[in-house]
C-alpha positions, 0 to 999 in steps of 0.5 A: 616553634619546632614541630616534632617529626615522628619517624616511622621505620621503613619496612624493608622487603623484597616484593615479587608482584602479581604479574611476575614470574621468577625462577631461581634463588632469592636471599634476603635478610628481611621479608620476601613477599611473593604475589606472583609465581616463584619457582626455586629457593628462598631464604629470608627472615619472613616469607609471605606467599599471597592469595594469588601466588604460586610457590614451587621449591624450597624455602627457609625462613623464621616466619611464614604466612602462606595464603597461595598455592605451592609445593616443595619443602618449607623450613620455618624456624619460628611460626608457620601460618596457613591462611584460608585458601592456602593449598600446600603440598610437600614437606614442612619443618616448623616449631609452631604451626597455625592452620586456619579454616579453609587452608589445605595441607597435604604431605608431611609435617615435622616438628623442628626442635630447638 
């Protein structure tokens, strides 16, 4: 008797670990998950900035989940979500924003049109 094996899609992402520090330009067609320190520019489908992470620079993505500290310019074509503990300073271009209790944003927010 043959067993049916269920295949689960593998989530492809670029991961910058907690003890990592990177400076430069990062481009991905998938998700970028920053848990360490990043300075530069990121272009990705989804950008996740973790609780202990720091981000400084520019980013362009479709979806953003931000929980760390950062400054610069973010351009999000879809939804930007700032979780408790997030501390962002700078310019944000987005269509949709969610700021949860305990998140701090300082700077300018511009609505991104269609």
